[in-house]
C-alpha positions in Angstrom: -11.3 25.4 3.4 -8.0 24.1 2.0 -7.3 20.4 2.0 -3.7 19.3 2.1 -3.4 15.8 0.6 -0.3 13.6 0.9 0.2 10.5 -1.2 3.2 8.2 -0.9 5.4 7.0 -3.7 5.2 3.3 -4.5 7.3 0.5 -5.9 5.3 -2.0 -7.9 5.7 -5.5 -9.4 8.5 -6.3 -6.9 10.0 -8.9 -9.2 7.4 -11.5 -10.2 4.3 -9.7 -9.0 3.5 -8.1 -12.4 0.6 -5.6 -12.0 -0.4 -7.1 -8.7 2.2 -6.4 -5.9 3.2 -3.0 -4.5 4.7 -1.2 -1.6 4.2 2.4 -0.3 7.4 4.3 0.4 8.4 7.3 2.5 8.6 9.7 -0.4 5.5 11.7 -1.3 3.6 14.2 -3.4 1.6 16.9 -1.6 -1.4 18.7 -3.0 -3.2 21.7 -1.6 -6.7 22.0 -3.1 -9.6 24.4 -2.4 -12.8 25.5 -4.2 -12.3 28.5 -6.4 -14.2 30.6 -9.0 -12.1 29.0 -11.7 -9.7 26.1 -11.9 -6.0 26.9 -11.7 -2.9 24.7 -11.2 0.5 25.7 -9.9 3.7 23.8 -9.0 4.1 21.9 -12.2 5.2 22.5 -15.8 3.0 24.7 -17.9 2.0 21.8 -20.2 0.4 20.0 -17.2 -1.7 22.9 -16.0 -4.6 22.3 -18.3 -7.8 20.3 -17.7 -6.1 17.0 -18.6 -3.8 17.3 -15.5 -4.0 13.8 -14.0 -5.1 15.1 -10.6 -7.9 17.0 -12.1 -9.0 14.2 -14.5 -9.1 11.8 -11.5 -11.0 14.2 -9.4 -13.6 14.6 -12.2 -14.0 10.9 -12.7 -14.2 10.1 -9.0 -16.8 12.8 -8.6 -18.8 11.3 -11.4 -18.6 7.9 -9.7 -19.9 9.6 -6.5 -22.8 11.0 -8.4 -21.6 14.6 -7.9 -19.8 17.2 -10.0 -16.3 18.3 -9.3 -16.0 22.0 -8.5 -13.5 24.5 -9.9 -10.5 24.4 -7.7 -7.2 26.1 -7.0 -4.6 23.3 -7.0 -1.0 23.6 -5.8 1.4 20.6 -6.4 4.5 20.0 -4.3 6.0 16.8 -5.9 9.0 14.9 -4.6 8.3 11.7 -6.5 10.3 11.8 -9.8 8.2 11.4 -12.9 8.4 8.4 -15.3 10.9 6.6 -13.1 8.9 3.7 -11.8 8.0 5.2 -8.4 4.3 5.7 -8.8 4.2 9.4 -9.7 1.1 8.9 -11.9 -0.7 6.8 -9.2 0.1 9.5 -6.6 -1.6 12.1 -8.9 -4.6 9.9 -9.5 -5.1 8.9 -5.9 -4.7 12.5 -4.8 -7.4 13.6 -7.3 -9.8 10.8 -6.2 -9.3 11.8 -2.6 -10.0 15.4 -3.4 -13.3 14.5 -5.0 -14.4 12.9 -1.7 -13.2 15.8 0.5 -14.8 18.4 -1.7 -18.2 16.7 -1.5 -20.4 19.2 0.4 -22.2 16.3 2.2 -18.9 15.0 3.8 -17.8 16.2 7.2 -14.3 17.6 6.7 -13.3 16.9 10.3 -13.6 13.1 9.8 -10.6 11.0 8.8 -10.9 8.8 5.7 -13.0 5.7 6.5 -12.1 2.2 5.3 -14.9 2.4 2.8 -13.7 5.7 1.4 -10.2 4.3 1.0 -11.7 1.4 -0.9 -13.5 3.8 -3.2 -10.3 5.8 -3.8 -8.5 2.5 -4.7 -11.3 1.3 -7.0 -11.5 4.7 -8.8 -7.7 5.0 -9.1 -7.2 1.5 -10.4 -9.8 2.1 -13.1 -7.8 5.1 -14.3 -4.4 3.4 -13.9 -5.6 0.2 -15.6 -4.1 -2.0 -12.8 -4.0 -1.8 -9.0 -0.4 -2.5 -8.1 0.6 1.2 -7.5 -2.9 2.4 -6.6 -3.4 0.0 -3.7 -0.4 1.0 -1.6 -0.8 4.6 -2.5 -4.4 4.5 -1.1 -3.9 2.0 1.7 -0.2 2.0 2.6 2.0 -0.9 3.5 2.6 -3.9 1.2 -0.4 -4.8 -0.9 -1.3 -7.7 -3.1 -4.2 -6.8 -5.4 -6.4 -8.1 -8.2 -9.1 -6.6 -10.3 -12.4 -8.3 -9.6 -14.3 -9.5 -6.5 -17.7 -9.5 -4.9 -19.9 -6.6 -6.0 -19.1 -3.4 -7.7 -18.3 0.0 -6.2 -20.1 3.0 -7.6 -19.9 1.8 -11.2 -16.3 0.9 -11.3 -14.6 -2.6 -11.0 -14.0 -3.7 -7.5 -10.4 -4.4 -6.4 -9.7 -7.3 -4.1 -6.7 -6.4 -2.0 -4.8 -7.8 1.0 -2.2 -5.7 2.8 0.3 -6.0 5.7 2.7 -3.9 7.6 6.4 -4.1 6.7 9.2 -4.9 9.0 10.5 -1.5 10.3 14.1 -2.7 10.1 13.8 -3.0 6.3 15.1 0.0 4.3 14.6 0.4 0.5 17.3 2.0 -1.7 16.0 3.4 -4.9 18.7 3.9 -7.6 17.3 6.4 -10.0 19.0 6.9 -13.4 19.2 10.3 -15.1 16.6 9.5 -17.8 12.9 8.7 -18.0 11.2 5.6 -19.2 7.5 6.3 -19.9 5.2 3.4 -18.8 3.6 3.1 -22.3 7.0 2.5 -23.8 7.9 0.0 -21.2 4.6 -1.9 -21.7 5.1 -1.9 -25.5 8.3 -3.9 -25.0 6.4 -6.8 -23.4 5.4 -9.9 -25.5 1.8 -10.5 -26.2 2.0 -14.0 -24.8 4.3 -16.0 -22.5 5.0 -19.7 -22.1 3.2 -21.8 -19.5 6.6 -22.5 -18.0 7.3 -18.8 -17.5 3.8 -18.3 -16.1 4.4 -21.1 -13.6 7.8 -19.7 -12.7 6.2 -16.3 -11.8 3.1 -17.6 -10.0 5.1 -19.5 -7.4 7.6 -16.7 -6.8 4.8 -14.0 -6.6 3.2 -16.1 -3.8 6.5 -16.3 -2.0 7.1 -12.5 -2.3 3.8 -11.9 -0.6 4.6 -14.4 2.2 8.1 -12.8 2.6 6.6 -9.4 3.3 3.9 -10.8 5.6 6.5 -12.9 7.6 9.3 -10.3 7.5 11.6 -12.9 5.8 14.2 -11.0 3.7 16.0 -14.2 2.7 12.7 -15.6 1.2 12.2 -12.3 -0.6 15.6 -12.5 -2.1 15.1 -16.1 -3.3 11.7 -15.2 -4.8 12.4 -11.9 -6.6 13.3 -13.3 -10.0 10.9 -12.7 -12.9 10.3 -13.8 -16.5 7.3 -11.6 -17.4 8.6 -8.1 -17.6 12.2 -7.5 -16.3 14.0 -9.5 -19.0 12.3 -7.4 -21.7 12.6 -4.0 -20.0 16.2 -4.1 -18.9 17.3 -3.7 -22.5 15.7 -0.2 -22.4 17.7 0.8 -19.3 21.5 1.5 -19.8 23.4 0.3 -16.7 20.7 -2.2 -15.6 22.9 -5.2 -15.3 25.9 -3.3 -13.8 23.8 -1.6 -11.1 21.8 -4.7 -10.3 24.9 -6.8 -9.9 26.5 -4.1 -7.7 23.3 -4.1 -5.5 23.5 -7.8 -4.9 27.3 -7.8 -4.4 27.0 -4.8 -2.1 24.9 -6.6 0.4 21.3 -6.1 -0.8 19.0 -8.8 0.5 16.8 -8.5 -2.7 16.7 -6.2 -5.7 14.1 -5.6 -8.5 13.0 -3.3 -11.2 10.7 -0.7 -9.7 7.4 -0.6 -11.6 8.1 -0.2 -15.3 11.5 1.3 -14.5 14.0 2.7 -15.0 14.6 2.9 -11.2 16.1 -0.2 -9.5 15.1 -1.0 -5.9 17.1 -2.8 -3.3 16.3 -4.0 0.2 18.7 -3.8 3.1 17.9 -5.1 6.6 19.2 -3.1 9.5 21.1 0.1 9.7 24.5 -1.4 9.3 23.6 -3.3 6.1 21.9 -0.2 4.8 25.0 1.9 5.3 27.2 -0.7 3.7 25.0 -0.9 0.7 25.0 2.9 0.4 28.8 3.0 0.6 29.2 0.2 -2.0 26.9 1.8 -4.5 28.2 5.4 -4.3 31.2 4.9 -6.7 29.1 2.7 -9.0 26.3 5.3 -9.4 28.7 8.2 -9.7 30.7 6.7 -12.6 27.9 5.6 -14.9 28.5 6.4 -18.5 25.0 7.6 -19.1 25.4 10.0 -16.2 25.3 9.8 -12.4 22.4 7.9 -10.8 20.7 9.2 -7.6 20.1 7.1 -4.5 17.1 7.5 -2.3 17.1 5.8 1.1 13.5 5.1 2.0 11.4 3.2 4.4 8.0 1.6 4.0 5.0 3.9 4.5 2.1 2.5 6.5 -0.5 5.2 6.2 -1.3 5.5 2.5 -3.1 8.7 1.4 -3.7 11.2 4.2 -5.1 14.7 4.5 -5.5 17.7 6.7 -8.0 20.5 6.5 -7.0 24.1 7.2 -8.3 27.6 6.8 -7.1 29.7 3.9 -3.8 31.5 4.7 -2.6 28.8 7.2 0.7 27.1 6.3 0.8 23.3 5.7 3.1 21.1 7.6 6.0 19.7 5.5 7.7 16.4 6.0 11.4 16.1 6.2 13.2 15.3 3.0 14.5 11.8 2.5 18.2 11.1 2.0 19.0 11.7 -1.7 22.4 11.3 -3.1 
């Protein structure tokens, strides 16, 4: 039996929601995994094909939390999420691996969809490995998620995540502006101060609450008003050539809101309705093409409601591929 696992990309932080707010997007990584005599990995660079591959490491840890042992597997990776760009590529690998541990458990009926409790287990396991739940929650559950570490009880030996989610207005489109360079999360985190002022903490607390309400109410104007931040964006933008120019172009081009996606370097902008989305795309095209550091790509995405999904098939059967997103 082969399990085809699909995990969406995510944009996290969303302005003031540092390590706590995230959104699933219509870009994904796909993984085909099946038991094998020995573990092998294909579809990624040679340096990622060893036992420390994030998918495999997450699968082993999740199996340990389940009280089982992960089997040897044949893993095939088909990744559309760019790495080290602030779009949740690591979370997608980790959520995929945790999901595989569940599906490969011999006691589980492979014909059943993921239950709510299984998704919560995937979230808890993934957040433990990620260190924070902002990407893991929407990757596991879909939609817009506000999450914290801690809550009633513990799940299989790992810290429980408390999460609230909602669907996203279908008229909202999300434009990811992806620069031609990486920004590893560890480097972006190292740029942050060890402490912040109470004034800056209060600034972010109020705005993070409004961001969550904006998504729940479908209020793009409220999101635009609340998307400022003093905890991470001011420190990270110095690491991103073109940040100010591209951000200004987004807002002048009609974006309802814009923010640094995750740890960066991708910038994310919201447009409401097809006409506004087209106008933003047209306004950004010359800006992105003429950047001194090299052309930036644009991905036009929508919110993804389903989170991680899977399908089971017999060996030799072909998986179903999703259509590609617009990428310029």
